[in-house]
C-alpha positions as CSV (number, residue, x, y, z in Angstrom):
1,M,67.7,83.1,106.2
2,D,70.8,81.3,105.1
3,A,70.7,83.0,101.7
4,V,70.7,86.5,103.4
5,V,73.7,85.4,105.4
6,W,75.7,84.1,102.5
7,T,74.8,87.2,100.4
8,L,76.0,89.6,103.1
9,V,79.2,87.7,103.7
10,F,79.8,87.5,100.0
11,L,79.2,91.2,99.6
12,G,81.6,91.8,102.4
13,D,84.2,89.9,100.6
14,L,83.6,91.8,97.4
15,A,83.8,95.2,99.1
16,T,87.0,94.2,100.9
17,A,88.6,93.1,97.6
18,A,87.4,96.3,95.8
19,C,88.8,98.5,98.6
20,A,92.2,96.6,98.4
21,V,92.4,97.2,94.7
22,H,91.4,100.8,94.9
23,L,94.0,101.6,97.6
24,T,96.7,99.7,95.7
25,R,96.1,101.5,92.5
26,R,95.8,104.9,94.3
27,H,99.2,104.2,95.9
28,H,100.9,103.4,92.6
29,R,99.3,106.3,90.7
30,D,99.2,109.1,93.3
31,P,100.8,108.2,96.7
32,A,99.9,111.7,98.0
33,G,96.3,111.1,97.3
34,L,96.1,108.0,99.4
35,V,94.9,109.9,102.5
36,P,91.5,110.8,101.1
37,S,91.0,107.3,99.6
38,L,91.8,105.8,102.9
39,H,89.2,108.0,104.6
40,R,86.6,107.0,102.0
41,T,87.3,103.3,102.1
42,A,87.4,103.0,106.0
43,P,83.4,103.1,106.3
44,I,83.2,100.5,103.5
45,L,85.6,98.2,105.3
46,L,83.8,98.7,108.6
47,A,80.4,97.9,107.0
48,A,81.9,94.8,105.3
49,G,82.7,93.5,108.7
50,L,79.6,94.5,110.6
51,L,76.6,94.1,108.3
52,P,76.5,90.3,108.3
53,V,76.5,90.1,112.1
54,P,72.8,90.6,112.7
55,A,72.0,88.0,110.1
56,L,74.6,85.6,111.7
57,L,73.2,86.0,115.1
58,S,69.5,85.8,114.3
59,G,69.4,82.4,112.8
60,D,71.2,79.1,112.7
61,A,74.0,80.2,110.5
62,P,76.4,77.4,109.4
63,A,79.8,77.3,110.8
64,A,81.3,77.9,107.4
65,A,79.4,81.2,107.2
66,W,80.8,82.2,110.6
67,G,84.2,81.3,109.5
68,L,84.1,83.2,106.2
69,W,82.7,86.2,108.0
70,G,85.8,86.0,110.4
71,A,88.0,85.8,107.5
72,T,86.3,88.8,105.9
73,T,86.6,90.8,109.0
74,I,90.3,90.0,109.4
75,A,90.9,90.8,105.7
76,A,89.1,94.1,106.0
77,A,91.3,95.0,109.0
78,L,94.4,94.1,107.0
79,V,93.4,96.1,104.0
80,Y,93.0,99.2,106.2
81,A,96.3,98.5,108.0
82,V,98.3,98.1,104.7
83,G,96.6,101.3,103.3
84,D,97.6,103.1,106.5
85,T,101.2,101.8,106.2
86,L,101.3,102.9,102.5
87,R,100.0,106.3,103.5
88,D,102.9,106.6,106.1
89,L,105.5,105.4,103.5
90,A,104.3,108.0,100.9
91,P,106.7,110.8,100.1
92,P,105.6,114.1,101.8
93,T,103.8,116.6,99.6
94,R,105.5,120.0,99.2
95,T,103.6,123.2,99.8
96,A,104.2,126.6,98.3
97,S,105.9,127.9,101.4
98,E,108.7,125.2,101.3
99,P,112.0,126.0,99.6
100,G,112.4,124.1,96.4
101,S,108.7,123.9,95.5
102,R,107.7,125.4,92.1
103,R,104.2,126.5,93.0
């Protein structure tokens, strides 16, 4: 059972890091496209925090696994918060009806 716990926690860490890299790259390349990326990564970040919980509760998981799970959950929440903040800081997109747009 310990192998399942460690695998799920490790996969949560990996998913959180991948989402952080994806949102950072999206912000640098296309700040206006950050909104759809944020909506796509939100379920992944939620799953990264919640999937290990049943395995942690069902057996005698070591304290280190609980600690790493807590760190993963906090990191996932911070990745989402930073992505949401970057979305708020992105320049507004222009529509065809606004003056000065060339569409």
